[in-house]
C-alpha positions as CSV (number, residue, x, y, z in Angstrom):
1,M,-1.2,7.2,6.4
2,L,-4.0,4.7,6.6
3,A,-6.4,6.9,8.5
4,R,-6.2,9.6,5.8
5,M,-6.9,7.1,3.1
6,L,-9.8,5.6,5.0
7,R,-11.3,9.1,5.6
8,K,-11.2,9.9,1.8
9,I,-12.9,6.6,1.0
10,L,-15.5,7.0,3.7
11,L,-16.3,10.6,2.7
12,F,-16.6,9.6,-1.0
13,Q,-18.9,6.7,0.0
14,A,-20.9,9.0,2.3
15,G,-21.4,11.5,-0.5
16,F,-22.4,8.9,-3.0
17,L,-24.9,7.2,-0.6
18,A,-26.3,10.6,0.3
19,L,-27.1,11.3,-3.4
20,I,-28.6,7.9,-3.8
21,S,-30.7,8.3,-0.6
22,V,-32.0,11.7,-1.6
23,A,-33.0,10.4,-5.1
24,A,-34.6,7.3,-3.5
25,A,-36.5,9.5,-1.0
26,W,-37.8,11.7,-3.7
27,L,-38.8,8.8,-5.9
28,M,-40.6,7.0,-3.0
29,A,-42.4,10.3,-2.0
30,W,-43.5,10.7,-5.6
31,L,-44.6,7.1,-6.2
32,A,-45.9,6.0,-2.9
33,D,-46.2,9.2,-0.8
34,W,-43.5,8.1,1.6
35,P,-42.1,10.6,4.2
36,W,-39.0,12.5,3.3
37,W,-37.0,10.9,6.1
38,A,-37.2,7.5,4.4
39,G,-34.1,8.4,2.4
40,L,-32.2,9.1,5.7
41,V,-33.2,5.7,7.0
42,M,-31.9,4.1,3.8
43,F,-28.6,6.1,4.1
44,V,-28.0,4.5,7.5
45,L,-29.4,1.0,7.0
46,V,-28.4,0.0,3.4
47,P,-24.6,0.0,4.1
48,M,-25.1,-2.0,7.3
49,L,-27.3,-4.5,5.5
50,L,-24.8,-4.9,2.6
51,V,-22.0,-5.5,5.2
52,A,-24.1,-8.0,7.0
53,V,-24.9,-10.0,3.8
54,W,-21.3,-9.9,2.6
55,M,-20.1,-11.1,6.1
56,L,-22.6,-13.9,6.2
57,K,-21.6,-15.1,2.8
58,S,-17.9,-14.9,3.6
59,T,-18.3,-16.7,6.9
60,V,-20.3,-19.5,5.3
61,H,-17.5,-19.9,2.7
62,A,-14.7,-19.9,5.3
63,C,-16.4,-22.4,7.6
64,Q,-17.1,-24.9,4.8
65,G,-20.0,-26.4,6.7
66,Q,-17.9,-27.3,9.7
67,S,-19.6,-24.9,12.2
68,P,-23.1,-24.8,13.5
69,W,-25.4,-22.4,11.8
70,A,-26.1,-20.6,15.1
71,S,-22.4,-19.9,15.5
72,V,-22.0,-18.8,11.9
73,V,-24.9,-16.3,12.2
74,R,-23.8,-15.0,15.6
75,A,-20.3,-14.5,14.2
76,S,-21.6,-12.8,11.1
77,L,-23.8,-10.3,12.9
78,G,-21.1,-9.6,15.5
79,E,-18.4,-9.1,12.9
80,S,-20.7,-6.8,10.8
81,F,-21.2,-4.6,13.8
82,W,-17.5,-4.4,14.6
83,V,-16.4,-3.9,11.0
84,Y,-18.8,-1.0,10.7
85,R,-17.7,0.4,14.0
86,F,-14.0,0.1,13.3
87,F,-13.8,1.3,9.7
88,V,-16.4,4.0,10.1
89,T,-16.0,5.4,13.6
90,R,-12.5,4.6,14.7
91,L,-9.7,3.8,12.2
92,P,-10.3,6.8,9.9
93,W,-10.1,9.2,12.8
94,A,-6.7,8.3,14.2
95,W,-5.3,11.8,14.4
96,R,-2.3,11.3,16.7
97,T,0.9,9.3,16.4
98,P,0.9,6.3,18.7
99,Q,2.4,7.0,22.1
100,L,3.1,5.1,25.3
101,Q,0.1,5.1,27.6
102,P,0.9,4.7,31.3
103,A,-0.9,2.3,33.5
104,T,-3.9,3.7,35.4
105,G,-4.4,0.8,37.9
106,P,-2.7,0.7,41.3
107,Q,-0.7,-2.5,40.5
108,T,2.6,-2.5,38.6
109,R,2.5,-5.1,35.8
110,I,4.5,-5.8,32.7
111,G,4.4,-3.4,29.8
112,V,2.4,-4.5,26.8
113,V,3.0,-3.8,23.1
114,L,-0.2,-4.0,21.0
115,V,0.2,-4.8,17.3
116,H,-2.7,-4.5,14.9
117,G,-3.4,-6.4,11.7
118,F,-3.6,-5.8,8.0
119,V,-5.0,-2.5,6.8
120,C,-5.7,-1.4,10.4
121,N,-4.1,1.0,12.8
122,H,-3.7,1.4,16.6
123,R,-7.3,2.3,17.1
124,V,-8.4,-1.3,16.9
125,W,-7.2,-1.5,20.5
126,D,-9.5,1.3,21.8
127,D,-11.2,-1.3,24.1
128,L,-8.3,-3.5,25.1
129,A,-5.8,-0.8,25.9
130,P,-7.8,0.9,28.7
131,H,-8.8,-2.6,30.0
132,L,-5.1,-3.5,30.4
133,R,-4.1,-0.1,31.7
134,A,-6.6,-0.4,34.5
135,Q,-5.0,-3.6,35.6
136,G,-1.6,-2.0,35.9
137,H,-0.1,-2.5,32.4
138,A,1.5,0.4,30.5
139,V,0.7,-0.1,26.9
140,F,2.1,1.0,23.5
141,A,-0.2,0.4,20.5
142,V,2.0,0.7,17.4
143,D,1.0,1.7,13.8
144,L,2.4,-0.6,11.1
145,E,3.4,1.5,8.2
146,P,3.7,1.6,5.2
147,V,0.4,-0.2,5.0
148,F,1.5,-2.4,2.1
149,A,5.1,-3.4,3.0
150,S,7.0,-6.5,4.0
151,I,6.1,-7.8,7.4
152,D,9.8,-7.8,8.2
153,D,9.8,-4.0,7.9
154,Y,7.4,-3.7,10.9
155,A,10.0,-5.0,13.3
156,A,11.4,-1.5,13.7
157,A,8.1,-0.1,15.0
158,I,7.8,-2.9,17.5
159,E,11.4,-2.5,18.6
160,H,10.8,1.2,19.3
161,A,7.7,0.3,21.4
162,V,9.7,-2.3,23.3
163,Q,12.5,0.1,24.1
164,S,10.0,2.8,25.2
165,L,8.2,0.5,27.5
166,C,11.3,-1.0,29.1
167,Q,12.6,2.5,29.7
168,H,9.3,3.6,31.2
169,T,8.8,0.6,33.4
170,G,12.4,-0.1,34.3
171,G,11.8,-3.7,33.3
172,R,13.9,-5.9,31.0
173,Q,11.0,-7.5,29.3
174,V,7.6,-6.8,27.8
175,A,4.6,-8.8,26.7
176,L,3.3,-8.5,23.1
177,V,-0.3,-8.9,21.8
178,G,-0.9,-9.1,18.1
179,H,-4.1,-9.4,16.1
180,S,-4.1,-11.1,12.7
181,M,-1.0,-10.0,10.8
182,G,0.2,-8.3,14.0
183,G,1.0,-11.8,15.4
184,L,3.3,-12.4,12.4
185,A,4.9,-9.0,12.9
186,I,5.7,-10.0,16.5
187,R,7.4,-13.2,15.2
188,A,9.3,-11.2,12.6
189,W,10.5,-8.9,15.4
190,M,11.7,-11.9,17.4
191,R,13.6,-13.1,14.4
192,A,15.3,-9.7,14.0
193,H,15.9,-8.8,17.6
194,G,15.7,-12.1,19.6
195,T,13.4,-13.2,22.3
196,E,15.3,-12.1,25.4
197,R,13.0,-9.1,26.0
198,A,9.7,-11.0,25.3
199,A,8.1,-12.5,28.4
200,L,5.0,-13.5,26.5
201,A,3.3,-13.2,23.1
202,V,-0.4,-13.5,22.6
203,T,-1.9,-13.7,19.1
204,L,-5.6,-13.3,18.1
205,G,-6.7,-14.7,14.8
206,T,-3.2,-14.7,13.4
207,P,-2.5,-16.6,10.1
208,H,0.4,-18.6,11.5
209,Q,-0.1,-21.0,8.6
210,G,-1.4,-18.4,6.1
211,T,-4.9,-17.8,4.9
212,R,-6.8,-18.9,1.8
213,V,-8.9,-15.7,1.6
214,S,-6.7,-14.1,-1.1
215,P,-4.5,-16.7,-2.9
216,H,-3.5,-14.1,-5.5
217,A,-2.4,-11.3,-3.2
218,R,-0.1,-8.7,-4.7
219,A,1.0,-6.5,-1.7
220,P,4.3,-7.8,-0.1
221,N,2.6,-8.5,3.2
222,G,-0.4,-10.0,1.5
223,K,1.8,-12.5,-0.4
224,Q,3.6,-13.4,2.9
225,M,0.3,-14.3,4.4
226,V,-0.9,-16.6,1.6
227,W,-1.7,-20.2,2.8
228,Q,1.6,-22.0,3.6
229,S,3.8,-19.3,1.9
230,A,7.5,-19.7,1.6
231,W,8.0,-16.7,3.9
232,L,5.9,-18.4,6.6
233,A,7.9,-21.6,6.2
234,A,11.2,-19.8,6.6
235,L,9.8,-17.9,9.6
236,A,8.8,-21.2,11.3
237,A,12.1,-22.9,10.4
238,G,14.0,-20.3,12.3
239,E,12.0,-20.7,15.5
240,S,13.0,-23.0,18.4
241,D,10.8,-24.9,20.8
242,A,11.8,-22.3,23.5
243,T,10.5,-19.5,21.3
244,R,7.1,-21.2,20.7
245,T,6.6,-21.7,24.5
246,L,6.3,-17.9,24.7
247,F,3.1,-18.0,22.6
248,R,-0.6,-18.1,23.6
249,I,-2.9,-18.4,20.6
250,A,-6.6,-17.5,20.4
251,I,-8.7,-18.5,17.4
252,T,-12.4,-18.5,16.3
253,P,-13.7,-21.2,14.0
254,Q,-15.9,-18.7,12.3
255,D,-13.1,-16.4,11.1
256,A,-14.0,-15.2,7.6
257,I,-10.6,-13.5,6.9
258,V,-8.0,-16.0,8.2
259,F,-9.0,-19.6,7.4
260,P,-8.9,-22.5,7.8
261,Q,-8.8,-21.1,11.3
262,R,-8.3,-24.3,13.2
263,E,-5.0,-24.7,11.4
264,Q,-3.6,-21.4,12.7
265,V,-1.5,-22.9,15.4
266,L,2.2,-23.4,16.3
267,P,3.7,-26.7,17.2
268,G,3.2,-27.5,20.8
269,V,0.8,-24.6,21.5
270,V,-2.8,-25.5,22.4
271,P,-5.1,-22.7,21.1
272,Q,-7.9,-21.1,23.1
273,V,-11.0,-21.4,20.9
274,F,-13.7,-18.6,21.0
275,D,-16.8,-19.8,19.3
276,G,-19.2,-17.5,17.5
277,L,-16.9,-14.6,17.0
278,G,-15.6,-12.8,13.9
279,H,-12.1,-11.8,12.9
280,V,-11.9,-8.2,14.0
281,Q,-14.4,-8.9,16.8
282,L,-11.5,-10.7,18.6
283,C,-10.0,-7.3,19.4
284,S,-13.0,-6.0,21.5
285,D,-15.0,-9.0,22.7
286,A,-15.2,-8.9,26.5
287,H,-14.4,-12.6,27.0
288,V,-11.3,-12.4,24.7
289,M,-10.1,-9.3,26.6
290,D,-10.5,-11.0,29.9
291,W,-8.6,-14.0,28.6
292,V,-5.8,-11.8,27.3
293,A,-5.5,-10.1,30.7
294,E,-5.4,-13.5,32.4
295,Q,-2.5,-14.6,30.2
296,L,-0.6,-11.3,30.8
297,A,-1.1,-11.6,34.5
298,S,1.2,-14.6,34.5
299,A,4.1,-12.5,33.1
300,Q,6.4,-11.0,35.6
301,P,7.1,-7.2,35.3
């Protein structure tokens, strides 16, 4: 389970950083008479600084000089915050198996399947799920496991969520929202189970054409997401124009994980561009969430 793996990594890193911080605090107190709490400050700030530097470097590399510096910096800072928040305070602490969450709003709207991306779990939707539920959507945020498997294998988890939502709402269709690899998992589900029960599919930062971030990926799903992979070509070849009309695509030009981002489109689908955002930030940005809700509002229950 991803959450258990992330907890072990996080606790190991926390223990290592704690030792470094204590040693640094003792050294600074001995050399410069600094207060003891300086080590605690380092314990908190150093990892955040390292993430921010890495994110800025990655974003600059991905943009290749095609984005304004203001947008690059804004995206880097925002992505650093959300990477830290997701992978420290949310994803490792997913204790429960994903379940259907009923709508909380007075209106009755179409059920929504939420599909996360690579090396994530359902807790990336902690902001969007309640936002949609308050507007009348029952939601089911799935977990895609095993973590390193073929994207085709994830169709079963999506199918289970679709069946659960249709049974709960009494409707014949659902809407689907996917982040990153989750958008490809939705397309794989459509290939396996058809599109009759899909009223709409919204993708956020999905590598529809593949990404150049890891050209030598080894995991099955990683290989499938390599730039213009054979798997992606076969997936696209099996889709009709009618299937592509179901899609709404959101991208950010400053995506440091899935790039070149402006190429991540499907024929005939005009993307919604969100400037100055990072990759995982797309899941929780207020403007993106409002846009997703607006797209879903057009789908009949």
